[in-house]
PyMOL Python script that loads the backbone (N, CA, C, O; Angstrom):
from pymol import cmd

cmd.read_pdbstr("""\
ATOM      1  N   UNK A   1     -12.222   7.347 -31.694  1.00  0.00           N
ATOM      2  CA  UNK A   1     -12.543   6.009 -31.765  1.00  0.00           C
ATOM      3  C   UNK A   1     -13.934   5.712 -31.988  1.00  0.00           C
ATOM      4  O   UNK A   1     -14.679   5.936 -31.034  1.00  0.00           O
ATOM      5  N   UNK A   2     -14.434   5.264 -33.027  1.00  0.00           N
ATOM      6  CA  UNK A   2     -15.883   5.016 -33.082  1.00  0.00           C
ATOM      7  C   UNK A   2     -16.603   4.172 -31.909  1.00  0.00           C
ATOM      8  O   UNK A   2     -16.086   3.193 -31.370  1.00  0.00           O
ATOM      9  N   UNK A   3     -17.619   4.593 -31.657  1.00  0.00           N
ATOM     10  CA  UNK A   3     -18.316   3.937 -30.253  1.00  0.00           C
ATOM     11  C   UNK A   3     -17.793   4.216 -29.116  1.00  0.00           C
ATOM     12  O   UNK A   3     -18.365   3.838 -28.093  1.00  0.00           O
ATOM     13  N   UNK A   4     -16.700   4.870 -29.058  1.00  0.00           N
ATOM     14  CA  UNK A   4     -16.092   5.230 -27.581  1.00  0.00           C
ATOM     15  C   UNK A   4     -16.657   6.333 -26.974  1.00  0.00           C
ATOM     16  O   UNK A   4     -16.614   7.417 -27.555  1.00  0.00           O
ATOM     17  N   UNK A   5     -17.310   6.193 -25.624  1.00  0.00           N
ATOM     18  CA  UNK A   5     -18.081   6.947 -24.990  1.00  0.00           C
ATOM     19  C   UNK A   5     -17.122   7.634 -23.881  1.00  0.00           C
ATOM     20  O   UNK A   5     -16.264   6.908 -23.379  1.00  0.00           O
ATOM     21  N   UNK A   6     -17.190   8.713 -23.549  1.00  0.00           N
ATOM     22  CA  UNK A   6     -16.386   9.587 -22.470  1.00  0.00           C
ATOM     23  C   UNK A   6     -17.083   9.369 -21.085  1.00  0.00           C
ATOM     24  O   UNK A   6     -18.306   9.239 -21.045  1.00  0.00           O
ATOM     25  N   UNK A   7     -16.501   9.339 -20.218  1.00  0.00           N
ATOM     26  CA  UNK A   7     -17.176   9.306 -18.808  1.00  0.00           C
ATOM     27  C   UNK A   7     -17.767  10.671 -18.518  1.00  0.00           C
ATOM     28  O   UNK A   7     -17.428  11.690 -19.119  1.00  0.00           O
ATOM     29  N   UNK A   8     -18.673  10.619 -17.558  1.00  0.00           N
ATOM     30  CA  UNK A   8     -19.437  11.711 -16.981  1.00  0.00           C
ATOM     31  C   UNK A   8     -18.485  12.185 -15.778  1.00  0.00           C
ATOM     32  O   UNK A   8     -17.548  11.494 -15.378  1.00  0.00           O
ATOM     33  N   UNK A   9     -18.819  13.414 -15.255  1.00  0.00           N
ATOM     34  CA  UNK A   9     -18.330  13.807 -14.141  1.00  0.00           C
ATOM     35  C   UNK A   9     -18.396  13.094 -13.188  1.00  0.00           C
ATOM     36  O   UNK A   9     -17.374  12.894 -12.532  1.00  0.00           O
ATOM     37  N   UNK A  10     -19.539  12.535 -12.850  1.00  0.00           N
ATOM     38  CA  UNK A  10     -19.685  11.577 -11.546  1.00  0.00           C
ATOM     39  C   UNK A  10     -19.084  10.289 -11.818  1.00  0.00           C
ATOM     40  O   UNK A  10     -18.838   9.585 -10.839  1.00  0.00           O
ATOM     41  N   UNK A  11     -18.821   9.883 -12.898  1.00  0.00           N
ATOM     42  CA  UNK A  11     -18.120   8.589 -13.223  1.00  0.00           C
ATOM     43  C   UNK A  11     -16.686   8.810 -12.978  1.00  0.00           C
ATOM     44  O   UNK A  11     -16.058   7.973 -12.330  1.00  0.00           O
ATOM     45  N   UNK A  12     -16.014  10.051 -13.522  1.00  0.00           N
ATOM     46  CA  UNK A  12     -14.746  10.331 -13.208  1.00  0.00           C
ATOM     47  C   UNK A  12     -14.316  10.308 -11.779  1.00  0.00           C
ATOM     48  O   UNK A  12     -13.319   9.724 -11.354  1.00  0.00           O
ATOM     49  N   UNK A  13     -15.145  10.981 -11.104  1.00  0.00           N
ATOM     50  CA  UNK A  13     -15.078  11.280  -9.623  1.00  0.00           C
ATOM     51  C   UNK A  13     -15.024  10.168  -9.069  1.00  0.00           C
ATOM     52  O   UNK A  13     -14.089   9.955  -8.297  1.00  0.00           O
ATOM     53  N   UNK A  14     -15.959   9.208  -9.298  1.00  0.00           N
ATOM     54  CA  UNK A  14     -16.057   7.985  -8.687  1.00  0.00           C
ATOM     55  C   UNK A  14     -14.707   7.059  -8.932  1.00  0.00           C
ATOM     56  O   UNK A  14     -14.190   6.447  -7.998  1.00  0.00           O
ATOM     57  N   UNK A  15     -14.187   7.016 -10.286  1.00  0.00           N
ATOM     58  CA  UNK A  15     -13.254   6.298 -10.593  1.00  0.00           C
ATOM     59  C   UNK A  15     -11.830   6.715  -9.746  1.00  0.00           C
ATOM     60  O   UNK A  15     -11.013   5.886  -9.347  1.00  0.00           O
ATOM     61  N   UNK A  16     -11.728   8.134  -9.572  1.00  0.00           N
ATOM     62  CA  UNK A  16     -10.667   8.714  -8.758  1.00  0.00           C
ATOM     63  C   UNK A  16     -10.732   8.151  -7.292  1.00  0.00           C
ATOM     64  O   UNK A  16      -9.707   7.797  -6.708  1.00  0.00           O
ATOM     65  N   UNK A  17     -11.781   8.093  -6.813  1.00  0.00           N
ATOM     66  CA  UNK A  17     -12.080   7.599  -5.612  1.00  0.00           C
ATOM     67  C   UNK A  17     -11.753   6.191  -5.325  1.00  0.00           C
ATOM     68  O   UNK A  17     -11.174   5.831  -4.300  1.00  0.00           O
ATOM     69  N   UNK A  18     -12.097   5.510  -6.150  1.00  0.00           N
ATOM     70  CA  UNK A  18     -11.820   3.921  -6.292  1.00  0.00           C
ATOM     71  C   UNK A  18     -10.309   3.687  -6.655  1.00  0.00           C
ATOM     72  O   UNK A  18      -9.733   2.676  -6.254  1.00  0.00           O
ATOM     73  N   UNK A  19      -9.765   4.501  -7.310  1.00  0.00           N
ATOM     74  CA  UNK A  19      -8.212   4.447  -7.559  1.00  0.00           C
ATOM     75  C   UNK A  19      -7.407   4.503  -6.062  1.00  0.00           C
ATOM     76  O   UNK A  19      -6.630   3.697  -5.550  1.00  0.00           O
ATOM     77  N   UNK A  20      -7.898   5.717  -5.617  1.00  0.00           N
ATOM     78  CA  UNK A  20      -7.358   6.075  -4.065  1.00  0.00           C
ATOM     79  C   UNK A  20      -7.643   5.024  -3.237  1.00  0.00           C
ATOM     80  O   UNK A  20      -6.668   4.507  -2.690  1.00  0.00           O
ATOM     81  N   UNK A  21      -8.762   4.558  -2.995  1.00  0.00           N
ATOM     82  CA  UNK A  21      -9.080   3.411  -2.173  1.00  0.00           C
ATOM     83  C   UNK A  21      -8.224   2.147  -2.341  1.00  0.00           C
ATOM     84  O   UNK A  21      -7.728   1.499  -1.419  1.00  0.00           O
ATOM     85  N   UNK A  22      -8.117   1.869  -3.776  1.00  0.00           N
ATOM     86  CA  UNK A  22      -7.258   0.785  -4.192  1.00  0.00           C
ATOM     87  C   UNK A  22      -5.920   0.794  -3.723  1.00  0.00           C
ATOM     88  O   UNK A  22      -5.381  -0.231  -3.306  1.00  0.00           O
ATOM     89  N   UNK A  23      -5.258   2.085  -3.778  1.00  0.00           N
ATOM     90  CA  UNK A  23      -3.916   2.486  -3.565  1.00  0.00           C
ATOM     91  C   UNK A  23      -3.834   2.265  -1.964  1.00  0.00           C
ATOM     92  O   UNK A  23      -2.833   1.705  -1.517  1.00  0.00           O
ATOM     93  N   UNK A  24      -4.772   2.654  -1.164  1.00  0.00           N
ATOM     94  CA  UNK A  24      -4.626   2.510   0.279  1.00  0.00           C
ATOM     95  C   UNK A  24      -4.693   1.053   0.728  1.00  0.00           C
ATOM     96  O   UNK A  24      -3.916   0.595   1.566  1.00  0.00           O
ATOM     97  N   UNK A  25      -5.702   0.308   0.103  1.00  0.00           N
ATOM     98  CA  UNK A  25      -5.666  -1.299   0.347  1.00  0.00           C
ATOM     99  C   UNK A  25      -4.374  -1.887   0.011  1.00  0.00           C
ATOM    100  O   UNK A  25      -3.801  -2.635   0.804  1.00  0.00           O
ATOM    101  N   UNK A  26      -3.897  -1.588  -1.114  1.00  0.00           N
ATOM    102  CA  UNK A  26      -2.765  -2.157  -1.389  1.00  0.00           C
ATOM    103  C   UNK A  26      -1.552  -1.936  -0.498  1.00  0.00           C
ATOM    104  O   UNK A  26      -0.635  -2.747  -0.364  1.00  0.00           O
ATOM    105  N   UNK A  27      -1.646  -0.750   0.096  1.00  0.00           N
ATOM    106  CA  UNK A  27      -0.351  -0.276   0.915  1.00  0.00           C
ATOM    107  C   UNK A  27      -0.625  -1.130   2.368  1.00  0.00           C
ATOM    108  O   UNK A  27       0.272  -1.702   2.988  1.00  0.00           O
ATOM    109  N   UNK A  28      -2.121  -1.089   2.792  1.00  0.00           N
ATOM    110  CA  UNK A  28      -2.198  -2.010   3.949  1.00  0.00           C
ATOM    111  C   UNK A  28      -2.066  -3.430   3.821  1.00  0.00           C
ATOM    112  O   UNK A  28      -1.811  -4.042   4.859  1.00  0.00           O
ATOM    113  N   UNK A  29      -2.196  -4.113   2.694  1.00  0.00           N
ATOM    114  CA  UNK A  29      -1.897  -5.394   2.237  1.00  0.00           C
ATOM    115  C   UNK A  29      -0.341  -5.801   2.280  1.00  0.00           C
ATOM    116  O   UNK A  29       0.085  -6.928   2.535  1.00  0.00           O
ATOM    117  N   UNK A  30       0.476  -4.575   1.956  1.00  0.00           N
ATOM    118  CA  UNK A  30       1.711  -4.818   1.854  1.00  0.00           C
ATOM    119  C   UNK A  30       2.602  -4.638   2.978  1.00  0.00           C
ATOM    120  O   UNK A  30       3.762  -5.046   3.048  1.00  0.00           O
ATOM    121  N   UNK A  31       1.897  -3.926   3.937  1.00  0.00           N
ATOM    122  CA  UNK A  31       2.643  -3.568   5.201  1.00  0.00           C
ATOM    123  C   UNK A  31       3.237  -4.642   5.934  1.00  0.00           C
ATOM    124  O   UNK A  31       4.434  -4.572   6.214  1.00  0.00           O
ATOM    125  N   UNK A  32       2.563  -5.609   6.272  1.00  0.00           N
ATOM    126  CA  UNK A  32       3.198  -6.792   6.938  1.00  0.00           C
ATOM    127  C   UNK A  32       4.318  -7.387   6.437  1.00  0.00           C
ATOM    128  O   UNK A  32       5.258  -7.795   7.118  1.00  0.00           O
ATOM    129  N   UNK A  33       4.216  -7.442   5.151  1.00  0.00           N
ATOM    130  CA  UNK A  33       5.287  -8.021   4.529  1.00  0.00           C
ATOM    131  C   UNK A  33       6.578  -7.267   4.450  1.00  0.00           C
ATOM    132  O   UNK A  33       7.665  -7.843   4.508  1.00  0.00           O
ATOM    133  N   UNK A  34       6.443  -5.940   4.315  1.00  0.00           N
ATOM    134  CA  UNK A  34       7.394  -4.991   4.364  1.00  0.00           C
ATOM    135  C   UNK A  34       7.991  -4.935   5.539  1.00  0.00           C
ATOM    136  O   UNK A  34       9.221  -4.898   5.590  1.00  0.00           O
ATOM    137  N   UNK A  35       7.211  -4.919   6.688  1.00  0.00           N
ATOM    138  CA  UNK A  35       7.651  -4.784   8.064  1.00  0.00           C
ATOM    139  C   UNK A  35       8.461  -5.972   8.610  1.00  0.00           C
ATOM    140  O   UNK A  35       9.432  -5.852   9.357  1.00  0.00           O
ATOM    141  N   UNK A  36       7.886  -7.288   8.095  1.00  0.00           N
ATOM    142  CA  UNK A  36       8.838  -8.616   8.249  1.00  0.00           C
ATOM    143  C   UNK A  36      10.204  -8.454   7.601  1.00  0.00           C
ATOM    144  O   UNK A  36      11.233  -8.733   8.217  1.00  0.00           O
ATOM    145  N   UNK A  37      10.202  -7.972   6.271  1.00  0.00           N
ATOM    146  CA  UNK A  37      11.434  -7.841   5.656  1.00  0.00           C
ATOM    147  C   UNK A  37      12.468  -6.965   6.401  1.00  0.00           C
ATOM    148  O   UNK A  37      13.664  -7.220   6.539  1.00  0.00           O
ATOM    149  N   UNK A  38      11.709  -5.755   6.913  1.00  0.00           N
ATOM    150  CA  UNK A  38      12.787  -4.757   7.770  1.00  0.00           C
ATOM    151  C   UNK A  38      13.241  -5.588   8.920  1.00  0.00           C
ATOM    152  O   UNK A  38      14.442  -5.699   9.163  1.00  0.00           O
ATOM    153  N   UNK A  39      12.415  -6.120   9.567  1.00  0.00           N
ATOM    154  CA  UNK A  39      12.873  -6.833  10.893  1.00  0.00           C
ATOM    155  C   UNK A  39      13.788  -7.946  10.650  1.00  0.00           C
ATOM    156  O   UNK A  39      14.613  -8.225  11.521  1.00  0.00           O
ATOM    157  N   UNK A  40      13.730  -8.656   9.491  1.00  0.00           N
ATOM    158  CA  UNK A  40      14.412  -9.754   9.232  1.00  0.00           C
ATOM    159  C   UNK A  40      15.921  -9.205   8.795  1.00  0.00           C
ATOM    160  O   UNK A  40      16.907  -9.917   8.990  1.00  0.00           O
ATOM    161  N   UNK A  41      16.021  -8.010   8.246  1.00  0.00           N
ATOM    162  CA  UNK A  41      17.348  -7.461   7.831  1.00  0.00           C
ATOM    163  C   UNK A  41      18.103  -6.840   9.176  1.00  0.00           C
ATOM    164  O   UNK A  41      19.137  -6.184   9.046  1.00  0.00           O
ATOM    165  N   UNK A  42      17.614  -7.049  10.248  1.00  0.00           N
ATOM    166  CA  UNK A  42      18.246  -6.723  11.490  1.00  0.00           C
ATOM    167  C   UNK A  42      17.929  -5.191  12.071  1.00  0.00           C
ATOM    168  O   UNK A  42      18.589  -4.689  12.980  1.00  0.00           O
ATOM    169  N   UNK A  43      16.837  -4.543  11.418  1.00  0.00           N
ATOM    170  CA  UNK A  43      16.776  -3.173  11.700  1.00  0.00           C
ATOM    171  C   UNK A  43      16.038  -3.113  13.142  1.00  0.00           C
ATOM    172  O   UNK A  43      15.543  -2.059  13.542  1.00  0.00           O
ATOM    173  N   UNK A  44      15.999  -4.197  13.825  1.00  0.00           N
ATOM    174  CA  UNK A  44      15.035  -3.871  15.117  1.00  0.00           C
ATOM    175  C   UNK A  44      15.949  -3.479  16.250  1.00  0.00           C
ATOM    176  O   UNK A  44      16.717  -4.244  16.832  1.00  0.00           O
ATOM    177  N   UNK A  45      15.759  -2.089  16.514  1.00  0.00           N
ATOM    178  CA  UNK A  45      16.720  -1.613  17.631  1.00  0.00           C
ATOM    179  C   UNK A  45      16.221  -1.812  18.967  1.00  0.00           C
ATOM    180  O   UNK A  45      16.863  -1.284  19.875  1.00  0.00           O
ATOM    181  N   UNK A  46      15.132  -2.517  19.267  1.00  0.00           N
ATOM    182  CA  UNK A  46      14.491  -2.681  20.553  1.00  0.00           C
ATOM    183  C   UNK A  46      15.597  -3.621  21.408  1.00  0.00           C
ATOM    184  O   UNK A  46      15.722  -3.488  22.626  1.00  0.00           O
ATOM    185  N   UNK A  47      16.289  -4.469  20.720  1.00  0.00           N
ATOM    186  CA  UNK A  47      17.284  -5.328  21.659  1.00  0.00           C
ATOM    187  C   UNK A  47      18.779  -4.975  21.338  1.00  0.00           C
ATOM    188  O   UNK A  47      19.232  -4.627  20.248  1.00  0.00           O
ATOM    189  N   UNK A  48      19.375  -5.120  22.393  1.00  0.00           N
ATOM    190  CA  UNK A  48      20.967  -4.850  22.315  1.00  0.00           C
ATOM    191  C   UNK A  48      21.615  -6.300  22.236  1.00  0.00           C
ATOM    192  O   UNK A  48      21.080  -7.344  22.609  1.00  0.00           O
ATOM    193  N   UNK A  49      22.916  -6.146  21.657  1.00  0.00           N
ATOM    194  CA  UNK A  49      23.647  -7.329  21.577  1.00  0.00           C
ATOM    195  C   UNK A  49      24.014  -8.166  22.970  1.00  0.00           C
ATOM    196  O   UNK A  49      24.228  -9.378  22.970  1.00  0.00           O
ATOM    197  N   UNK A  50      24.049  -7.394  24.056  1.00  0.00           N
ATOM    198  CA  UNK A  50      24.259  -7.990  25.361  1.00  0.00           C
ATOM    199  C   UNK A  50      22.786  -8.698  25.774  1.00  0.00           C
ATOM    200  O   UNK A  50      22.738  -9.616  26.592  1.00  0.00           O
ATOM    201  N   UNK A  51      21.757  -8.232  25.198  1.00  0.00           N
ATOM    202  CA  UNK A  51      20.445  -9.001  25.837  1.00  0.00           C
ATOM    203  C   UNK A  51      20.352 -10.171  25.200  1.00  0.00           C
ATOM    204  O   UNK A  51      19.544 -10.964  25.684  1.00  0.00           O
ATOM    205  N   UNK A  52      21.126 -10.608  23.969  1.00  0.00           N
ATOM    206  CA  UNK A  52      20.928 -11.748  23.402  1.00  0.00           C
ATOM    207  C   UNK A  52      21.667 -12.996  24.012  1.00  0.00           C
ATOM    208  O   UNK A  52      21.778 -14.001  23.311  1.00  0.00           O
ATOM    209  N   UNK A  53      22.138 -12.975  25.189  1.00  0.00           N
ATOM    210  CA  UNK A  53      22.704 -13.883  25.605  1.00  0.00           C
ATOM    211  C   UNK A  53      22.037 -14.732  26.542  1.00  0.00           C
ATOM    212  O   UNK A  53      22.616 -15.713  27.007  1.00  0.00           O
TER     213      UNK A  53
END
""", "prot")
cmd.dss("prot")
cmd.show_as("cartoon", "prot")
cmd.util.cbc("prot")
cmd.orient("prot")
């Protein structure tokens, strides 16, 4: 493509680091939602049926 420049090695490394950081932040952001859904589905094994009276 005319006018398209390729990334330098340093830019590629930085892009890779930023992508990894983004994945980590997205996982951390989604964790409370996933945990809430898991507990709402009844997977909480800390209580027993007899403890609910």
